[in-house]
N, C-alpha and C positions, 0 to 999 in steps of 0.2 A: 297669407295674412301675417305669419310670424316675420317673414322678411320685411314686410312693409313696416310693421311695428318697429323693428330694430333700425331700419333706415330713418324713420321719424325720430326716434330718440337720438341717433347719431346727428341728425341735422339739428335738433335742439340744442345739443351740447356745443356744436360748432358755433351757433348763434350766441350763445351765452358764455362762450370763451372757456367752457370746461373741456378738458383733454379727454379724448376717448380712451386713451390709455389707462385712465383710472377706472374704467368699468371693470368689475370683478367678474370672473368667469361664472357662467350659470349652468348648472346641470339640467339636462333635459331628459327626464325619465322616459318620455315616449321615444326619444331617439335611442336610449339604452335598450328598451324593449325591441325596437325594430333591428338594432344591431345583433342582438342575441339570436333572433329568429334568422336573420341573414347569414349570421356566422354558421349556425347549425346546418342551414340549406345551401351554403355557399357553393359546394363542389358537387351538387346533386347526388349526394350520398345520404339521402334522408333516412332517419331511423324509421323502424317499423313502428315504434311508439315512443313518444316522449312528451315531456312536459317542462315548463319553467314556471317559477314563482318568484316574483320580485316583491319584498317587503320593505316598507318604510317605517322607521320608528316602531317596529315590532308588529305592524299589522300588514295583511296582504294589500298590495298597491295594484299589481298586475299579474295576471296568470293566464296561462292557456295550455291545453293538451292537444296532441295530434296523434293520428294513428291509432294502432291497436296494441292491447296487451297480449292478444292471442290472434293469430292469422285465421283465415277461414278454414284452413286445413286442420287446425287445432280447436275449431268451434269458436268463431269470431267473438271477441270481447274487446270493447273500447278500452284504450288507455285513459286513465282519469286521475284526478288529484286524490282520489280516495282508494286507490288500487295498490296494494302491497308490492313492493319491489325490493330485492336485495340491494342495500346501499353500499355494499362492499367496504372499502377502506374509509368511507366517510364515518363508519362505525368508530374509528379511532378518535374522532373528535369528541363523541360521547364517553368513551372509555376514559380519555384524558380528564374529562370533568369529574368523573367518579374518583378517579385517582387523586386528583387535587383536592376534592372534598375531604377525603380520608387522611391525606398527609396533614391538612390543616387541622383536622379533628384530633390527630394523634400528636400534635405539637412538633411535627417533622417539616423538613424542608425538601426541595427537590434535590438537594445535595446530600441528604441522608442515604446511608448504604442500604442496599436491597437485601444483603446476606441474611440479616436476622430474620427477615420476613419470608424466606423461601422454606420450603417443607423440610423438616429435619432428616427425612430419609434421603433427600437428594445430596449427592456428592458435589461439592463445589470445586470446579476446576481452576486452573491458573487464572489469577487476576479477577475472578468473580468477587472476591472480598473488596476490590477497588471500585466496583460498579455502584452507581448512585441511581436514584430514580430518574434524575436528569438525563443520564446516559440512555436510559431506555426511552424516555418520553421524547428525546431529541434525535433518536436514531443514531447516537454516537457511542454505543456500547461495545463495538468491536467483538461482538458475538458471532460465532460461525454459524451460518444458516443460509437458506436460499428461500425464494419467494414462490416456489413450486412445490408440488406434492404435499399439499396442506395437511392431509391426514397424518402424514408421518413427521412433519416438521413442526406443526403447531398444536398438535394433540398432546395430551399430558405426558405421554412417554418421549415425545419429540422434544418437549420443553425440558424434561429432566436429563435427556441426553445432551441438549444443547449447554445446559449449565454445567454438566460434568466435563464437557469438552473445554469450556472456559472461554476466556476473551483474549484479545490481542494486548500486548503490553501497552500501557499508556505513556512508556519512556521511549521516546525516539532513540535511535542508535546514537551513542555517544553522549547522550544527555542524562543528567541526574535529576531533571526536573519533570515531573509528570505534566503531560500536555492532554488537551482533549483530543480524543480519537476523531478520525474523520467521519463525516456523515456517510452512513450507509443504511438506506431504507430497507428494513427488514421486518416482515410481518410478526416475527417471533418476539420483538421488543414489546409490542402491544399485546400479544397473545399471553405473555407472562403475566399480565394483570388479570387474566382469568383466574390466577392463583393469588396474586398479590392483593388484589381487591378484597376477597374474602379474608386473607390474613391480616390485613390493615383494619378490617371490620371487627375482628375478634376483640372482645374486651370493651368495645364501645357500648354505651348504654343501650339496652334493648336488643343487642345483637343475639342471633339465635346460635345454637350449637354449630361449630365450624371446625372440621378436620380437614386441614389443606393437604394431608396425605392421601385423601380420598378423591379420586378423580371425579366420580359422579356428584359428590357433594360440593367440590369447587365449582363445577358447572352451575349447579343449582343455585349456590349462594352468590355467585357472581351475577346472574341474571335477577336474583331476588333483590340484591342491593341496588343495582342499576334501575330496576323498576320502581323501588320504593323511595330512593333519594335523588334519581335524575329525571325519570320520566312522570312519575305521579305528580311531583310538585308543579309541573307544567301542563297538567291535564292530557297526558298521552299514555291511556291505559293499554295494557295487553301488548307491550313492545317485547318481542322476543327474537329468537333466531331460527323460528320455524316458518316455513312458507304457508300459504294458504292451501287448502285441499287440492291435490293434483289436478282435478278436473276443472278447476276455476282459476288455478294460480296463474300469475304472470309468467309468460314463457320468454325465452332469450333466443335472439336471432342474429343473423348477419344481414347487411343491407341488401343482399341478392336474394334472400329467401322469399320474399313477397312474390317477386316476378316468377321465380321457379316454383311457387306453391309448395314450398318444403315446410316441414313441421319443425317447431322450435325445441329447445332444451328445457328441461325442468331442473331447477336447482333445489337440492333437498335441505335437510336440516343441518345448521351450522353450529348448533349448541356446544358440540364436543371440541370445536376448534375456534370459538369466539374469542372476542377481545381485540383482535386487529381487524376483524371484518365480520360480516354475516348477519348484521341486524336486518329485519325486514320491516319496512316502514312505508307508509303512503307518502307521496311527494309533499302533501300538506304537513305531515308530521316531521319529516325531515327539515322543511323549511322552518317549522315552528320551533324547533330546538336551536337553531341558529339564531333566530330572532329574540328568543327569550334569554339566551346567553348574552347577547349583545347589549340588549335594551333594558334588562332587569338585574337585580341581585338575588333572584330566587335561588339560582343554582350556586352561585359563587359570589362572594363579596368583590367589589372593585379591585382590592388590593391583590386578590389571588388571581383574578381575571388578567390584571396588569402583568403579573409573573408569567401566566400562560402566554400572553402576546409577546412579552419581551424575549422569551425563549422559544417562541414559535411552537409550543406544546399543543399538540392536536392539530397543527397546521403545517403546511409545507414551508420550506425555507423562503426567505424573501426573494422576490424576483425584482431586483433593483431597476432593471431597465423599464419595467411596466408599472411599478408603483410610483407613479409620478404626481400623485396627489395626496400624498400621506401613506400611511401603513395600510396595506390590504392583507386580509387573512382568508386563507382558503384550504380546503382539503378535497381532493378528488378520490374517486374509487372506480375500480374497473376490474372485471373478471372476463377472462377468456375461458369458457367452459369447454369448448370443443376446438382444439388447436388445429384440426384438419379444416373445419368449416368456418373457423374464427366466429364462432357465436358467443354472445356474452352481453355485457352491459357497461354503461358509463354513468357515473353520478358526480356531482359537485356541489359544494356550499361555498359561497364567497361573501365576506363581510367587508363592507367599504366605510371609510371614515366619515361619511356625510349622512349617515342614518339609513342607508340603503343596504340590503342584503339581497342575495341571488341565489337560487338553487335549481339546478337541472337534474332531471332523471331520464335515462332512456334505456330501453331493453335491447339494444342492438350494439354490435361491434361493426367496424368498418367504416364508420362515420369519419370524414376528414374536415378540417376547418381551414380557413384562409391561411395561406403561407405555411401550410403544415404545422400550424400551432397545436399545442395540447388544449384540452377543454378549459383548463384554468387560464391559459394565455388568451384564448379567445374571449372568454368573459372579461378579463381585465381589459382587453383592447376594446371590447364593446362599451365598457364603462368610461374608458379614456376619450373615446371618440364621441361620447354623448355631452361633452362639455362645450359650450358655446363661449368662445373667447372674445 
């Protein structure tokens, strides 16, 4: 029926002398939805459980869930839009919102130095004094860390050690002019905001007692600030870094586990290593946050959102080859909990320039997409291929 409709339009334009070249491209959200499902299922590596939500202008437009949060061997539970899942590094998007709120409240900019806001008991190594909030938020800090061994690298003592080790010089060899350090994705950049957000909150009206030299208190105050000023304003209660009780929690698998009737992995509490990852949300909550960010000024004024977008704060760098219809903004997350059996999860949020957003959650590793794309590239391609030219 759609083909006949467009054929009739084209025939009318030829009879009236109107050039078909003047037709504006039309976005087909049904095709977008089909493309996402096809992209996830393309190589017959289907997740144990997964969901997608497409929002338009802030409200759910299309959604569906597939499979299970727990396989029969673990006491079968269906995957649903209201089942908590660890959203992994998509947490950085939310941490970025909290950081930008507080920079704005303190009259600071992303170019302000982080040094005065670090704990007084931490030794600051080489070039830490040159680091700005932008450097952390855009992964150009030059800090020395790795994205493994989370307990030791992004726990409180890991953060202290990282700052004491210091950063690389911003001066290239032979240059007397400081330059931006190269992009290097490190969880430590955002984990530091588990300390910096409480530090920036101190002195604000109504802030509680905060001692950023106290590991337990920084954990508590980070989560408290995020709940009060990021999640509560958009009606997302009880967001934290703790899973549901072990007996009913979403478990994490490899694509082969279903056929082999193997049991999944349990991911525990991430409170002590939060900031760069570890929030537990339902798919509905994860999508809600992206929609409210994009479509309202409840979380941030447009001027501050624009700074986030211009600098890709809370988002991955621009993918120029795929951002063909404007600026796309996304962040993905992934955890491989079991390196031997490759069990874990994947998540993603994507914001498009025509009022559409998309989020995907899956409790499975080993899923492959067309042309070996990443999950972000798969969603971008699904969006691009939904335009009728």
